[in-house]
C-alpha positions as CSV (number, residue, x, y, z in Angstrom):
1,M,92.4,73.5,26.6
2,T,90.9,71.1,29.3
3,L,89.9,67.5,29.4
4,N,86.3,68.6,28.9
5,D,87.2,69.8,25.4
6,G,87.0,66.2,24.2
7,V,90.6,65.7,23.4
8,E,91.9,62.3,24.4
9,P,95.3,62.1,26.1
10,P,98.1,60.2,24.3
11,G,97.2,56.6,23.7
12,G,93.5,57.4,23.2
13,R,92.3,56.6,26.8
14,R,92.3,58.5,30.0
15,D,93.7,56.9,33.1
16,R,90.8,56.6,35.4
17,R,92.5,54.5,38.0
18,P,93.1,57.3,40.5
19,V,89.4,58.3,40.4
20,V,88.3,54.7,40.8
21,A,90.8,54.2,43.7
22,L,89.6,57.4,45.4
23,G,86.0,56.3,45.1
24,L,86.6,52.9,46.6
25,A,88.7,54.4,49.4
26,L,85.8,56.7,50.4
27,V,83.3,53.9,50.4
28,L,85.6,51.7,52.5
29,L,86.4,54.4,54.9
30,V,82.7,55.1,55.5
31,A,82.1,51.3,56.0
32,S,84.9,51.2,58.5
33,A,83.5,54.1,60.4
34,A,80.1,52.5,60.5
35,M,81.5,49.2,61.9
36,A,83.4,51.2,64.5
37,A,80.2,52.9,65.5
38,V,78.3,49.6,65.8
39,G,81.1,48.2,68.0
40,M,80.8,51.2,70.3
41,L,77.0,51.6,70.4
42,G,75.6,48.1,70.2
43,P,76.0,44.4,69.3
44,A,78.6,44.0,66.5
45,P,77.4,42.5,63.2
46,W,79.8,39.6,63.6
47,Q,78.5,38.8,67.1
48,S,76.5,35.6,67.5
49,G,72.8,36.2,67.3
50,S,73.2,39.5,65.4
51,P,70.6,40.0,62.6
52,W,73.5,40.7,60.3
53,A,75.1,37.3,60.9
54,A,75.6,35.4,57.7
55,P,73.0,32.6,57.2
56,G,74.5,29.2,57.9
57,D,77.6,30.6,59.7
58,A,77.5,28.5,62.9
59,R,80.3,30.6,64.4
60,G,78.4,33.9,63.9
61,V,81.5,35.5,62.4
62,P,80.6,36.5,58.9
63,F,83.1,39.4,58.9
64,T,85.9,37.4,57.2
65,G,87.3,40.0,54.8
66,F,90.8,39.8,56.4
67,G,93.6,37.5,55.5
68,Q,93.0,33.9,54.3
69,Y,89.3,34.1,54.6
70,G,88.9,36.2,51.4
71,G,86.3,38.8,50.9
72,M,87.2,42.3,49.7
73,M,90.6,42.1,51.3
74,G,91.6,39.0,49.5
75,G,92.9,35.7,50.5
76,P,96.1,33.6,50.3
77,D,96.1,33.9,46.5
78,A,95.7,37.6,46.4
79,H,98.5,39.2,44.4
80,L,98.6,42.4,46.4
81,G,98.7,41.0,49.9
82,W,101.4,39.8,52.2
83,G,101.4,36.3,53.5
84,G,98.0,35.2,54.7
85,Y,97.1,38.7,55.8
86,G,97.0,40.4,52.4
87,G,94.2,41.3,49.9
88,M,92.9,43.6,47.3
89,M,94.0,46.6,49.3
90,G,97.7,46.0,48.8
91,G,100.5,45.5,51.3
92,P,100.0,46.5,54.9
93,Y,102.0,49.6,54.5
94,G,100.9,50.6,51.0
95,S,103.9,49.3,49.2
96,G,102.1,49.4,45.9
97,T,103.0,45.8,45.1
98,G,101.1,44.7,42.0
99,S,99.5,48.1,41.2
100,D,99.3,51.7,42.2
101,M,95.7,51.3,43.3
102,G,96.7,48.4,45.5
103,G,99.3,50.5,47.2
104,M,97.0,53.4,47.7
105,M,94.3,51.2,49.3
106,G,96.9,49.3,51.4
107,G,98.2,52.6,52.8
108,M,94.7,53.9,53.7
109,M,93.1,50.7,55.0
110,G,95.9,48.4,56.0
111,G,96.1,49.7,59.5
112,H,98.8,51.7,61.4
113,V,102.2,50.6,60.3
114,W,104.8,50.6,63.1
115,L,107.7,49.5,61.1
116,A,108.1,49.0,57.3
117,G,109.4,45.8,56.0
118,D,113.1,45.5,55.1
119,G,112.6,42.5,52.8
120,R,114.1,40.0,55.2
121,R,112.1,36.9,56.2
122,V,111.0,36.5,59.8
123,D,110.9,32.8,60.6
124,S,111.1,32.5,64.4
125,I,109.6,34.0,67.5
126,V,112.9,35.5,68.4
127,Q,113.0,37.4,65.1
128,A,109.4,38.5,65.4
129,R,110.0,39.8,69.0
130,A,113.0,41.8,67.8
131,R,111.0,43.4,65.0
132,A,108.1,44.3,67.3
133,A,110.5,45.6,69.9
134,Q,112.1,47.9,67.3
135,A,108.7,49.0,66.2
136,G,107.5,49.9,69.7
137,A,110.7,51.5,70.9
138,P,109.9,55.1,69.7
139,K,106.8,54.9,71.9
140,E,108.6,53.2,74.8
141,L,106.6,50.0,74.3
142,E,108.1,46.6,74.8
143,A,107.2,43.2,73.2
144,G,105.4,40.9,75.5
145,E,103.7,37.6,74.5
146,V,104.6,36.5,71.0
147,M,102.6,33.8,69.1
148,Q,103.5,32.1,65.8
149,F,100.7,31.1,63.5
150,T,100.7,29.7,60.0
151,N,99.8,33.1,58.6
152,G,102.4,35.1,60.6
153,F,103.3,36.4,64.1
154,Y,101.2,38.1,66.7
155,V,102.9,40.3,69.3
156,E,101.5,42.0,72.4
157,L,103.0,45.5,73.1
158,K,103.3,46.7,76.7
159,G,103.9,50.1,78.2
160,A,106.6,50.9,80.7
161,D,104.2,50.0,83.5
162,G,103.8,46.5,82.1
163,D,100.2,47.0,81.1
164,P,99.3,45.7,77.6
165,T,98.7,48.6,75.2
166,T,98.0,47.1,71.8
167,E,98.5,44.1,69.5
168,V,100.5,44.0,66.3
169,L,101.2,41.6,63.5
170,V,104.6,40.8,62.0
171,D,104.7,39.8,58.4
172,P,107.0,36.7,58.0
173,A,107.8,37.6,54.4
174,S,109.1,41.2,54.9
175,G,109.3,41.9,58.6
176,A,106.7,44.6,58.4
177,V,104.9,45.4,61.7
178,Q,101.4,46.8,61.8
179,T,98.5,47.1,64.2
180,E,96.5,43.8,64.3
181,Y,93.3,43.6,62.4
182,G,89.9,43.9,64.1
183,P,89.7,44.9,67.8
184,A,93.1,46.5,68.0
185,M,92.2,48.7,65.1
186,M,88.5,49.3,65.9
187,W,88.0,49.0,69.7
188,N,91.2,50.4,71.2
189,T,90.0,53.5,73.1
190,G,93.3,54.4,74.7
191,T,91.7,54.2,78.2
192,R,90.6,51.4,80.5
193,T,87.1,52.7,81.3
194,G,84.9,49.9,79.9
195,A,81.8,48.8,81.7
196,L,82.8,45.1,81.7
197,T,84.9,43.5,84.4
198,E,87.4,40.8,83.5
199,Q,85.1,38.1,84.9
200,Q,82.2,39.4,82.8
201,A,84.4,39.3,79.7
202,R,85.3,35.7,80.5
203,E,81.7,34.8,80.8
204,A,80.8,36.5,77.6
205,A,83.6,34.7,75.8
206,A,82.6,31.4,77.3
207,A,79.0,31.8,76.3
208,W,80.0,32.7,72.8
209,L,82.3,29.7,72.4
210,S,79.7,27.4,73.8
211,S,77.3,28.5,71.1
212,N,79.7,28.9,68.2
213,R,82.9,26.9,68.8
214,S,81.9,24.4,71.4
215,S,85.3,22.5,71.2
216,E,87.1,25.6,72.4
217,S,87.2,27.1,75.9
218,V,88.6,30.2,77.6
219,K,92.4,29.7,78.3
220,S,93.6,33.1,79.5
221,I,92.5,36.8,79.3
222,T,94.4,40.1,78.8
223,A,92.9,43.5,79.2
224,Y,93.6,46.2,76.6
225,P,92.2,49.8,76.5
226,G,88.6,49.3,75.4
227,Y,88.6,45.5,75.1
228,F,89.8,42.1,76.3
229,T,91.6,39.5,74.2
230,I,91.2,35.9,75.2
231,D,93.3,32.9,74.2
232,T,91.2,29.8,73.4
233,A,92.1,26.2,73.9
234,A,90.8,22.8,72.9
235,G,91.8,19.8,75.1
236,G,94.2,22.1,76.9
237,T,96.1,23.0,73.7
238,M,96.1,26.6,72.4
239,V,93.9,27.1,69.4
240,G,93.1,30.7,68.7
241,M,91.9,34.0,70.0
242,L,88.9,36.2,70.4
243,S,88.2,39.7,71.8
244,V,85.4,41.1,73.9
245,N,84.4,44.8,73.7
246,A,84.7,46.3,77.2
247,T,81.7,48.5,76.6
248,T,79.2,46.4,74.7
249,G,80.3,42.9,75.3
250,A,80.5,42.2,71.5
251,V,82.6,39.2,70.6
252,W,85.1,39.2,67.7
253,Y,86.9,36.0,66.9
254,H,90.3,36.4,65.3
255,T,89.9,34.5,62.1
256,W,93.0,35.8,60.3
257,H,95.8,34.0,62.2
258,G,95.6,30.6,60.7
259,A,96.7,27.5,62.8
260,F,98.6,28.0,66.0
261,I,102.2,26.9,66.0
262,A,104.0,28.1,69.1
263,M,104.1,30.9,71.7
264,E,106.5,32.6,74.1
265,D,105.9,35.1,76.8
266,A,108.4,37.8,77.7
């Protein structure tokens, strides 16, 4: 006898959640692949002036699905997320908090998990650095610059040669460490062969800020494989971050961090 014989399972209803979750996962994976292709082959949809930019968005950054900015991935009130970075897709390492579907989606779409949370809060830069260092150790990566924002911690990971390799986020609620959203996930090519020089990336960032966040200016720049990440400042005070694709010059503002609190370099 099969399910096609018309016999209902106990309880009178079939559990269709796995099928729904799989369908959503496939759609979102295709969407992610499409965004990655756009970032490699042409202006990104969130770049200022793009025909895909949301009407009325003066910043030109309609892609605000991550963290506190809501969208499909939820916001600060999402039950399946963690801190300000959570969302409908569950915890960053697919913990399944809230529902099985949330856990499945979190595992598939939450980004590479370097170190699962141990349930202990991370409340200081020192603690965040220790968690990131533990996460990077198996790949011989060290924690460099650490920033604390209202939504969590940002950490730069460096190779043995001192060159920045990638960027990770540390969840303050659990201590979980995962690849940072956006450019670190989508643009990191593993090689430093982009067409743009550091100066050209600075100029692209300055032009974008002038048009979209005129109160902010370029503070410092760091080269990663495939892209540059730039700290922005207002009145000499650190405010936020953006990245510039080293091949296309596309600009991606990091909207998921929240307000800047403090920073410490290695």
